[in-house]
Structure formats: structure tokens, C-alpha cells
One Martini backbone bead per residue (centre of mass of N, CA, C, O) as a GRO file, in nm:
protein
  393
    1MET     BB    1  -0.097   0.555   8.423
    2GLN     BB    2  -0.267   0.791   8.648
    3LEU     BB    3  -0.383   0.889   8.945
    4VAL     BB    4  -0.527   1.232   9.025
    5LYS     BB    5  -0.842   1.191   9.120
    6ALA     BB    6  -1.097   1.238   9.383
    7THR     BB    7  -1.460   1.211   9.402
    8ALA     BB    8  -1.714   1.281   9.627
    9TYR     BB    9  -2.060   1.146   9.677
   10SER     BB   10  -2.313   1.267   9.883
   11ILE     BB   11  -2.646   1.142   9.886
   12ARG     BB   12  -2.992   1.222   9.897
   13THR     BB   13  -3.258   1.045   9.880
   14PRO     BB   14  -3.561   1.017   9.767
   15PRO     BB   15  -3.860   0.946   9.800
   16PRO     BB   16  -3.866   0.616   9.932
   17ASN     BB   17  -3.558   0.514   9.963
   18PHE     BB   18  -3.457   0.313   9.777
   19GLY     BB   19  -3.142   0.190   9.893
   20GLY     BB   20  -3.150   0.434  10.082
   21TYR     BB   21  -3.080   0.752  10.217
   22PHE     BB   22  -2.775   0.697  10.127
   23TRP     BB   23  -2.522   0.772   9.885
   24TYR     BB   24  -2.178   0.653   9.781
   25PHE     BB   25  -1.949   0.811   9.571
   26VAL     BB   26  -1.678   0.751   9.325
   27LYS     BB   27  -1.440   0.948   9.138
   28LEU     BB   28  -1.198   0.860   8.900
   29GLU     BB   29  -0.888   1.005   8.777
   30THR     BB   30  -0.679   1.045   8.495
   31ASP     BB   31  -0.409   1.147   8.284
   32THR     BB   32  -0.586   1.027   8.021
   33GLY     BB   33  -0.917   1.076   8.095
   34LEU     BB   34  -1.002   0.852   8.259
   35THR     BB   35  -1.291   0.709   8.424
   36GLY     BB   36  -1.433   0.606   8.751
   37TRP     BB   37  -1.685   0.413   8.927
   38GLY     BB   38  -1.798   0.413   9.269
   39GLU     BB   39  -1.935   0.225   9.563
   40THR     BB   40  -2.083   0.235   9.883
   41ALA     BB   41  -2.250   0.018  10.156
   42VAL     BB   42  -2.233   0.197  10.429
   43LEU     BB   43  -2.509   0.251  10.555
   44PHE     BB   44  -2.527   0.290  10.885
   45SER     BB   45  -2.237   0.388  10.948
   46MET     BB   46  -2.300   0.693  10.814
   47TYR     BB   47  -2.511   0.774  10.992
   48GLY     BB   48  -2.441   1.108  11.093
   49ALA     BB   49  -2.163   1.109  10.873
   50GLU     BB   50  -2.185   1.204  10.568
   51ARG     BB   51  -1.964   1.441  10.545
   52GLY     BB   52  -1.712   1.242  10.601
   53PHE     BB   53  -1.665   1.102  10.324
   54GLU     BB   54  -1.488   1.305  10.169
   55GLY     BB   55  -1.245   1.297  10.364
   56LEU     BB   56  -1.191   0.995  10.340
   57VAL     BB   57  -1.136   0.981  10.039
   58ASP     BB   58  -0.903   1.182  10.034
   59GLY     BB   59  -0.713   1.034  10.230
   60VAL     BB   60  -0.692   0.758  10.083
   61PHE     BB   61  -0.597   0.856   9.811
   62ASN     BB   62  -0.334   1.009   9.897
   63ARG     BB   63  -0.199   0.753  10.037
   64TYR     BB   64  -0.263   0.503   9.806
   65LEU     BB   65  -0.337   0.624   9.486
   66LYS     BB   66  -0.175   0.851   9.413
   67GLY     BB   67   0.004   0.786   9.112
   68GLN     BB   68  -0.129   0.533   9.035
   69ASN     BB   69  -0.197   0.235   8.865
   70PRO     BB   70  -0.508   0.093   8.800
   71LEU     BB   71  -0.407  -0.183   8.679
   72ASN     BB   72  -0.306  -0.241   8.989
   73ARG     BB   73  -0.566  -0.340   9.158
   74ASP     BB   74  -0.481  -0.577   9.335
   75MET     BB   75  -0.250  -0.440   9.488
   76LEU     BB   76  -0.421  -0.195   9.589
   77ASN     BB   77  -0.619  -0.357   9.754
   78LYS     BB   78  -0.402  -0.475   9.947
   79LEU     BB   79  -0.290  -0.207  10.045
   80MET     BB   80  -0.552  -0.107  10.179
   81TYR     BB   81  -0.604  -0.348  10.359
   82ALA     BB   82  -0.344  -0.330  10.528
   83GLY     BB   83  -0.360  -0.019  10.609
   84LEU     BB   84  -0.678  -0.003  10.714
   85SER     BB   85  -0.702  -0.313  10.875
   86SER     BB   86  -0.459  -0.489  10.963
   87GLN     BB   87  -0.563  -0.761  10.837
   88HIS     BB   88  -0.881  -0.701  10.916
   89ALA     BB   89  -1.187  -0.745  10.860
   90ASP     BB   90  -1.408  -0.465  10.759
   91TYR     BB   91  -1.695  -0.317  10.674
   92PHE     BB   92  -1.623  -0.019  10.652
   93ILE     BB   93  -1.348  -0.035  10.503
   94ALA     BB   94  -1.448  -0.217  10.272
   95GLY     BB   95  -1.625   0.003  10.146
   96ILE     BB   96  -1.397   0.187  10.053
   97ILE     BB   97  -1.243  -0.020   9.886
   98SER     BB   98  -1.474  -0.088   9.693
   99ALA     BB   99  -1.503   0.183   9.551
  100PHE     BB  100  -1.215   0.190   9.435
  101ASP     BB  101  -1.210  -0.084   9.293
  102VAL     BB  102  -1.444  -0.040   9.094
  103ALA     BB  103  -1.320   0.213   8.960
  104MET     BB  104  -1.067   0.067   8.851
  105TRP     BB  105  -1.218  -0.140   8.677
  106ASP     BB  106  -1.356   0.069   8.502
  107ILE     BB  107  -1.098   0.178   8.378
  108CYS     BB  108  -0.991  -0.086   8.258
  109GLY     BB  109  -1.222  -0.135   8.064
  110LYS     BB  110  -1.176   0.131   7.906
  111GLN     BB  111  -0.885   0.079   7.818
  112PHE     BB  112  -0.987  -0.208   7.661
  113GLY     BB  113  -1.291  -0.202   7.562
  114ALA     BB  114  -1.432  -0.365   7.817
  115PRO     BB  115  -1.590  -0.553   8.007
  116VAL     BB  116  -1.520  -0.679   8.309
  117CYS     BB  117  -1.598  -0.977   8.255
  118ASP     BB  118  -1.378  -1.013   8.032
  119LEU     BB  119  -1.132  -0.968   8.225
  120LEU     BB  120  -1.222  -1.223   8.414
  121GLY     BB  121  -1.297  -1.447   8.147
  122GLY     BB  122  -1.598  -1.393   8.087
  123ARG     BB  123  -1.910  -1.558   7.981
  124TYR     BB  124  -2.202  -1.732   8.093
  125ARG     BB  125  -2.384  -1.464   8.082
  126THR     BB  126  -2.645  -1.196   7.994
  127ARG     BB  127  -2.856  -1.296   8.202
  128ILE     BB  128  -2.990  -1.159   8.512
  129ARG     BB  129  -3.121  -1.282   8.771
  130THR     BB  130  -3.404  -1.158   8.970
  131TYR     BB  131  -3.491  -0.985   9.273
  132THR     BB  132  -3.741  -0.854   9.508
  133TYR     BB  133  -3.868  -0.664   9.715
  134LEU     BB  134  -4.138  -0.584   9.914
  135TYR     BB  135  -4.316  -0.283   9.857
  136GLU     BB  136  -4.480  -0.025  10.067
  137ILE     BB  137  -4.626   0.299  10.060
  138GLY     BB  138  -4.737   0.529  10.251
  139GLY     BB  139  -4.857   0.845  10.320
  140ASP     BB  140  -4.571   0.920  10.466
  141GLY     BB  141  -4.330   0.780  10.283
  142ASP     BB  142  -4.239   0.544  10.472
  143LEU     BB  143  -4.084   0.245  10.456
  144ALA     BB  144  -4.074   0.118  10.744
  145SER     BB  145  -4.368   0.173  10.847
  146SER     BB  146  -4.522   0.043  10.608
  147ALA     BB  147  -4.415  -0.243  10.640
  148ALA     BB  148  -4.554  -0.293  10.912
  149ASN     BB  149  -4.842  -0.266  10.805
  150TRP     BB  150  -4.850  -0.492  10.573
  151ALA     BB  151  -4.755  -0.732  10.759
  152ASN     BB  152  -5.065  -0.743  10.886
  153ASN     BB  153  -5.148  -0.829  10.565
  154PRO     BB  154  -5.136  -1.111  10.399
  155LYS     BB  155  -5.316  -1.064  10.153
  156ARG     BB  156  -5.162  -0.818  10.047
  157VAL     BB  157  -4.891  -0.958  10.009
  158GLY     BB  158  -4.989  -1.161   9.800
  159GLU     BB  159  -5.072  -0.952   9.590
  160MET     BB  160  -4.796  -0.822   9.554
  161ALA     BB  161  -4.646  -1.077   9.462
  162ALA     BB  162  -4.819  -1.135   9.211
  163ALA     BB  163  -4.759  -0.868   9.067
  164ILE     BB  164  -4.453  -0.914   9.041
  165VAL     BB  165  -4.469  -1.184   8.886
  166ASP     BB  166  -4.632  -1.070   8.645
  167GLN     BB  167  -4.372  -0.899   8.549
  168GLY     BB  168  -4.129  -1.155   8.590
  169PHE     BB  169  -4.056  -1.241   8.852
  170THR     BB  170  -3.877  -1.530   9.034
  171GLY     BB  171  -3.841  -1.339   9.298
  172VAL     BB  172  -3.931  -1.289   9.650
  173LYS     BB  173  -3.891  -1.054   9.924
  174LEU     BB  174  -3.902  -1.073  10.294
  175ASP     BB  175  -3.985  -0.951  10.622
  176PRO     BB  176  -4.212  -1.110  10.851
  177LEU     BB  177  -4.096  -0.930  11.061
  178HIS     BB  178  -3.983  -0.714  11.277
  179TYR     BB  179  -3.818  -0.412  11.173
  180ALA     BB  180  -3.518  -0.261  11.296
  181LEU     BB  181  -3.338  -0.002  11.299
  182PRO     BB  182  -3.040   0.076  11.358
  183GLY     BB  183  -3.052   0.253  11.674
  184THR     BB  184  -3.371   0.222  11.774
  185GLN     BB  185  -3.270  -0.032  11.941
  186PRO     BB  186  -3.167  -0.283  12.081
  187VAL     BB  187  -2.960  -0.525  12.027
  188GLY     BB  188  -2.957  -0.807  11.894
  189PRO     BB  189  -3.094  -1.085  11.964
  190TRP     BB  190  -3.444  -1.203  11.969
  191GLU     BB  191  -3.742  -1.262  12.073
  192ILE     BB  192  -4.068  -1.359  11.982
  193ARG     BB  193  -4.388  -1.351  11.942
  194MET     BB  194  -4.641  -1.559  11.874
  195GLU     BB  195  -4.780  -1.366  11.671
  196GLU     BB  196  -4.529  -1.355  11.479
  197TYR     BB  197  -4.530  -1.643  11.393
  198ASP     BB  198  -4.814  -1.640  11.276
  199ARG     BB  199  -4.776  -1.410  11.075
  200ALA     BB  200  -4.547  -1.534  10.911
  201GLU     BB  201  -4.703  -1.783  10.818
  202ARG     BB  202  -4.937  -1.637  10.676
  203THR     BB  203  -4.763  -1.481  10.475
  204ILE     BB  204  -4.622  -1.717  10.327
  205GLU     BB  205  -4.881  -1.858  10.249
  206ALA     BB  206  -4.997  -1.626  10.076
  207ILE     BB  207  -4.773  -1.626   9.868
  208ARG     BB  208  -4.787  -1.919   9.772
  209THR     BB  209  -5.083  -1.903   9.682
  210ALA     BB  210  -5.039  -1.663   9.474
  211VAL     BB  211  -4.770  -1.794   9.304
  212GLY     BB  212  -4.690  -2.065   9.353
  213ASN     BB  213  -4.443  -2.194   9.111
  214ARG     BB  214  -4.338  -1.908   8.977
  215ALA     BB  215  -4.182  -1.851   9.258
  216ASP     BB  216  -3.961  -1.752   9.482
  217ILE     BB  217  -3.905  -1.752   9.836
  218LEU     BB  218  -3.760  -1.491  10.036
  219ILE     BB  219  -3.612  -1.484  10.364
  220GLY     BB  220  -3.582  -1.217  10.587
  221THR     BB  221  -3.417  -1.105  10.921
  222HIS     BB  222  -3.153  -0.926  10.976
  223GLY     BB  223  -3.020  -1.070  11.228
  224GLN     BB  224  -3.256  -1.043  11.489
  225ILE     BB  225  -3.246  -1.344  11.577
  226THR     BB  226  -3.241  -1.627  11.732
  227PRO     BB  227  -3.171  -1.952  11.687
  228SER     BB  228  -3.436  -2.056  11.814
  229VAL     BB  229  -3.623  -1.893  11.633
  230SER     BB  230  -3.529  -2.002  11.362
  231ARG     BB  231  -3.610  -2.294  11.412
  232ARG     BB  232  -3.912  -2.243  11.464
  233LEU     BB  233  -3.970  -2.091  11.203
  234ALA     BB  234  -3.873  -2.303  10.997
  235LYS     BB  235  -4.076  -2.525  11.077
  236ARG     BB  236  -4.325  -2.357  10.974
  237LEU     BB  237  -4.197  -2.289  10.663
  238GLU     BB  238  -4.112  -2.546  10.502
  239LYS     BB  239  -4.391  -2.614  10.351
  240TYR     BB  240  -4.332  -2.352  10.144
  241ASP     BB  241  -4.052  -2.365  10.003
  242PRO     BB  242  -3.814  -2.185  10.045
  243LEU     BB  243  -3.513  -2.084   9.925
  244TRP     BB  244  -3.460  -1.892  10.189
  245LEU     BB  245  -3.272  -1.809  10.492
  246GLU     BB  246  -3.180  -1.495  10.614
  247GLU     BB  247  -3.002  -1.425  10.861
  248PRO     BB  248  -3.080  -1.619  11.135
  249CYS     BB  249  -2.837  -1.456  11.248
  250PRO     BB  250  -2.587  -1.308  11.337
  251PRO     BB  251  -2.281  -1.295  11.143
  252GLU     BB  252  -2.057  -1.328  11.382
  253ASN     BB  253  -2.168  -1.647  11.416
  254VAL     BB  254  -2.096  -1.923  11.234
  255GLU     BB  255  -2.150  -2.167  11.418
  256GLU     BB  256  -2.448  -2.103  11.476
  257MET     BB  257  -2.538  -2.097  11.181
  258ALA     BB  258  -2.465  -2.394  11.126
  259ARG     BB  259  -2.675  -2.514  11.322
  260ILE     BB  260  -2.915  -2.409  11.167
  261ALA     BB  261  -2.857  -2.541  10.892
  262ALA     BB  262  -2.877  -2.840  11.022
  263SER     BB  263  -3.201  -2.798  11.122
  264THR     BB  264  -3.281  -2.737  10.812
  265SER     BB  265  -3.419  -2.737  10.476
  266ILE     BB  266  -3.354  -2.447  10.463
  267PRO     BB  267  -3.168  -2.246  10.311
  268ILE     BB  268  -2.878  -2.047  10.360
  269ALA     BB  269  -2.836  -1.689  10.367
  270THR     BB  270  -2.527  -1.489  10.336
  271GLY     BB  271  -2.295  -1.171  10.342
  272GLU     BB  272  -2.357  -0.854  10.339
  273ARG     BB  273  -2.158  -0.814  10.622
  274LEU     BB  274  -1.912  -0.912  10.470
  275ALA     BB  275  -1.539  -0.927  10.436
  276HIS     BB  276  -1.375  -1.069  10.237
  277ILE     BB  277  -1.241  -1.388  10.219
  278HIS     BB  278  -1.216  -1.458  10.526
  279ASP     BB  279  -1.510  -1.447  10.612
  280PHE     BB  280  -1.602  -1.664  10.400
  281HIS     BB  281  -1.426  -1.893  10.492
  282ARG     BB  282  -1.555  -1.932  10.769
  283LEU     BB  283  -1.839  -1.982  10.664
  284PHE     BB  284  -1.783  -2.230  10.479
  285ALA     BB  285  -1.627  -2.415  10.682
  286ALA     BB  286  -1.892  -2.432  10.876
  287GLY     BB  287  -2.159  -2.473  10.708
  288ALA     BB  288  -2.354  -2.184  10.704
  289CYS     BB  289  -2.407  -2.194  10.380
  290HIS     BB  290  -2.557  -2.182  10.033
  291PHE     BB  291  -2.575  -1.861   9.996
  292ALA     BB  292  -2.395  -1.593   9.866
  293GLN     BB  293  -2.397  -1.219   9.976
  294PRO     BB  294  -2.225  -1.018   9.839
  295ASP     BB  295  -2.126  -0.675   9.839
  296LEU     BB  296  -1.980  -0.455   9.612
  297GLY     BB  297  -1.985  -0.214   9.849
  298SER     BB  298  -1.831  -0.418  10.102
  299CYS     BB  299  -1.637  -0.682  10.024
  300GLY     BB  300  -1.397  -0.545   9.810
  301GLY     BB  301  -1.518  -0.579   9.543
  302VAL     BB  302  -1.432  -0.733   9.259
  303THR     BB  303  -1.183  -0.875   9.368
  304ALA     BB  304  -1.328  -1.019   9.607
  305ALA     BB  305  -1.572  -1.150   9.460
  306LYS     BB  306  -1.406  -1.344   9.288
  307GLN     BB  307  -1.285  -1.500   9.526
  308ILE     BB  308  -1.550  -1.584   9.660
  309ALA     BB  309  -1.660  -1.746   9.418
  310ALA     BB  310  -1.432  -1.957   9.413
  311LEU     BB  311  -1.474  -2.059   9.701
  312ALA     BB  312  -1.772  -2.137   9.665
  313GLU     BB  313  -1.732  -2.349   9.443
  314ALA     BB  314  -1.570  -2.552   9.631
  315HIS     BB  315  -1.860  -2.562   9.817
  316TYR     BB  316  -2.126  -2.548   9.649
  317ILE     BB  317  -2.182  -2.235   9.624
  318LEU     BB  318  -2.398  -1.980   9.562
  319MET     BB  319  -2.459  -1.673   9.400
  320ALA     BB  320  -2.622  -1.368   9.573
  321PRO     BB  321  -2.612  -1.063   9.533
  322HIS     BB  322  -2.617  -0.779   9.710
  323VAL     BB  323  -2.866  -0.496   9.698
  324TRP     BB  324  -2.814  -0.170   9.874
  325GLY     BB  325  -2.838   0.093   9.653
  326GLY     BB  326  -2.694   0.179   9.370
  327PRO     BB  327  -2.593   0.149   9.032
  328VAL     BB  328  -2.297   0.056   9.079
  329ILE     BB  329  -2.348  -0.199   9.238
  330THR     BB  330  -2.524  -0.333   9.026
  331ALA     BB  331  -2.317  -0.332   8.790
  332ALA     BB  332  -2.091  -0.488   8.932
  333ALA     BB  333  -2.253  -0.746   8.992
  334MET     BB  334  -2.309  -0.820   8.694
  335GLN     BB  335  -2.015  -0.893   8.622
  336ILE     BB  336  -2.000  -1.135   8.810
  337ASP     BB  337  -2.249  -1.291   8.715
  338ALA     BB  338  -2.143  -1.335   8.422
  339ASN     BB  339  -1.861  -1.490   8.505
  340VAL     BB  340  -1.974  -1.697   8.700
  341PRO     BB  341  -2.085  -2.028   8.746
  342ASN     BB  342  -2.221  -1.975   9.060
  343PHE     BB  343  -2.499  -1.849   8.977
  344LEU     BB  344  -2.835  -1.741   9.072
  345ILE     BB  345  -2.898  -1.439   9.210
  346GLN     BB  346  -3.014  -1.094   9.208
  347GLU     BB  347  -3.055  -0.808   9.347
  348SER     BB  348  -3.338  -0.579   9.303
  349ILE     BB  349  -3.476  -0.261   9.267
  350TYR     BB  350  -3.676  -0.386   9.119
  351LYS     BB  351  -3.576  -0.267   8.789
  352SER     BB  352  -3.349  -0.058   8.814
  353GLY     BB  353  -3.490   0.221   8.850
  354GLY     BB  354  -3.611   0.519   8.892
  355PHE     BB  355  -3.367   0.689   9.043
  356PHE     BB  356  -3.158   0.577   8.862
  357ASP     BB  357  -3.254   0.729   8.597
  358GLU     BB  358  -3.164   1.019   8.706
  359ILE     BB  359  -2.828   0.938   8.740
  360VAL     BB  360  -2.812   0.804   8.467
  361LYS     BB  361  -2.732   0.789   8.128
  362GLU     BB  362  -2.800   0.473   8.121
  363PRO     BB  363  -3.023   0.249   8.147
  364PHE     BB  364  -3.144  -0.024   8.255
  365LYS     BB  365  -3.210  -0.362   8.147
  366TRP     BB  366  -3.533  -0.510   8.187
  367GLU     BB  367  -3.628  -0.867   8.131
  368GLY     BB  368  -3.809  -1.119   8.237
  369GLY     BB  369  -3.638  -1.105   8.531
  370ASP     BB  370  -3.391  -0.957   8.383
  371LEU     BB  371  -3.079  -0.846   8.352
  372ILE     BB  372  -2.902  -0.680   8.087
  373LEU     BB  373  -2.618  -0.725   7.928
  374ASP     BB  374  -2.373  -0.524   7.798
  375ASP     BB  375  -2.091  -0.365   7.599
  376ARG     BB  376  -1.997  -0.177   7.794
  377PRO     BB  377  -1.741  -0.045   7.933
  378GLY     BB  378  -1.670  -0.177   8.218
  379ILE     BB  379  -1.950  -0.163   8.428
  380GLY     BB  380  -2.182   0.002   8.241
  381VAL     BB  381  -2.182   0.288   8.402
  382GLU     BB  382  -2.301   0.632   8.413
  383LEU     BB  383  -2.289   0.931   8.577
  384ASP     BB  384  -2.473   1.226   8.654
  385GLU     BB  385  -2.342   1.503   8.793
  386ALA     BB  386  -2.578   1.702   8.784
  387ALA     BB  387  -2.774   1.515   8.933
  388LEU     BB  388  -2.609   1.475   9.191
  389GLU     BB  389  -2.605   1.776   9.285
  390LYS     BB  390  -2.910   1.789   9.368
  391TYR     BB  391  -2.833   1.559   9.620
  392ARG     BB  392  -2.619   1.690   9.767
  393ILE     BB  393  -2.487   1.743  10.095
   0.00000   0.00000   0.00000
């Protein structure tokens, strides 16, 4: 079996743009007729250069994958890693490798008529526990601006959290601070105003009051604050017993993150912007996190995620895959979740429906807080190319 063609799809998601303004898919084809789907989560890196994705996919495919047997996916992952990154992990390049890697795993599963998790060694579970961000869209339809609006209304946030938990979710996440899209203002980390500390505390208090012990509270900060801010913020929020404090400083300095982890009883979660096993090795060795959040669209794909999970297991760290993108990333993460012993929870964009349902041939099944694994071969999801064309850039 040989890889003969790669097709890239850059699509513009419709409002409210849950999962990002752009999604980037790759379809691989073989000379036997089997096809596989991949996706990259290089979210902000590609903003302003969306049309360049197709050329990038074409170039990488022709240089590294054309004519190769996708069953040799581990070797091909290493080949791309060495050639594209000079053996130094990089978020952007890892995203491209991830898309191709997931697509090759998808083909392998179809070749053997089995879900990817079975090729990885089998299943610990078929129900995948999920959490979702709290979203509210204003009249302008803009996700970012409306989030800033409801963040000033703790009571409303508590009501939203309770409604989500009533649907069955056992985890809710939000960033209680001001979130700035990358490129819209100078790069953090920065100090926050006293009123933001107060608002964050009132918000988390409102959620805990509203949901009680029915659900975990997950706090994200998008790595935008300084370590001193994280320590002060954590001290205020510890009494509400959140499950984690995510990216309490930029992920580039694992030693500083380790010092934060040692200063608070709130567990630290991080990893969505890290790539390949070496980034995670440095993170784990420093004692900088308790929950690892690789994204299957940027960490190096299924191949890398399996390695990261094994390394995390040796450090007693649980896996909580990050999902901010489309259905292929979600489906690939589910295969890892089903297979590894040290799984905790996976991010889901609400119930992994909505716009997902418009571009997939078979929708995801979400039930009682969990995504349900099925027996479809490969990663378990097929995209509708006619639907993709409607949103293609």
C-alpha cells in the first residue's frame, strides 16, 4: 500500500466559531482506495495565512510521504520530525505532523478493520468523560467580546454552569480573567488589577454555589499572567476546590511553572501548546503539572500522544486532552482516551455537535457527560467533503 495523494481543506467556521475561526483538515489517499483524515490545531499561527496551508500540505506530502506505506506511521512521524524541525519540537511544525500522523493511523485502522485504540493495545474504557467551556454569545455573535461581557456578571456565570451540569457534564471550565486574543495587544504575562482578582473570586464562588459538588470547576488563564499573579489568584480560589489551574504562566518556562505548582494546593494542568515527547519530558521532570493536556492536532498526533501518556503514567500524571478545533481532533483524542490507563477527562465543545454535525457523516454520541466510543474502524469519523466545500477558503 502506498500514499498517492494529499488534499488540504482550510475552512472558515460559521458564527459563533466554537473551536476556532479556521479549521485545517488533511485527507490522505492510498493506491488501494483507503483514505484517512487528519487535522491540525495550529490555531493562531495560521491566522492571516490560511491559504498557505494547502501549499504547505502539498510540499510536506511530496517530500516525505508520497509513495510511502502508511503502515510505517511511526517511522514516517520520526522522518517528518527530523526533517521539518531539525529534531527540535515546534508547535507549528508539530501541527502539520499531527495532521498527517492522525490520517495515517486512520488508514491503518481501516486496513485492519479496527478502531485505532485497538491497534494501540485495546480499551480501558468506552465512555469518555468530558468537560466544556462556558460560552455565551451576545447579539454581535462574537465569542470573545461576549465572554468579556458575561464575565462581569458572576450570577449569570453560575446560572450557565448549573444549566450545563444539569445536562450531564461533570466538569465546566472558564477563564475568569480578561482574555486577549494573541496579536491584539502586547504579549503577556502581565499583572491584573485588583478588581480582576475580586471578579475572578466572585465568579468561581458563584459557580461552586450553583453546582455544589456535582461537577468539577476547571480554571483556564491561557498563560497570560505572571507567576506572582497565579500565586495570589490561587490563594483566593483554593477554598472553592477547583480541579485545576491551567497554564498559570506561559508554557515556555517549565521551571517557573513548577514553582507555582509547589506553592498551591490547586493542581496544575498544561500542555496544549507543547509538542512531542521532549517538551512533555521537560515539563514532567520539573514537577510542573499534574494533568497533561496534549492536543492531538498539535502534539505530534496519535504517535506522540501515546508516548506522552506513557511518560505521564511513570510520573503519576493523568491525561486530559485539549480540544479546540474540529471533529477529527476530537475523534483522535477519544482513541487515546480509550486506550491509556491514566485518563481523566477530555475537553469537548459542548456535546461535540453543532457545526460538527454539518461536516461529519456520522455524528458523535454524547450521553450523560460522556462521549461514547463506537466500533467504526480508524479514528471513527468521516468528513463530508461536499459540506467542507461550502466553507472552504
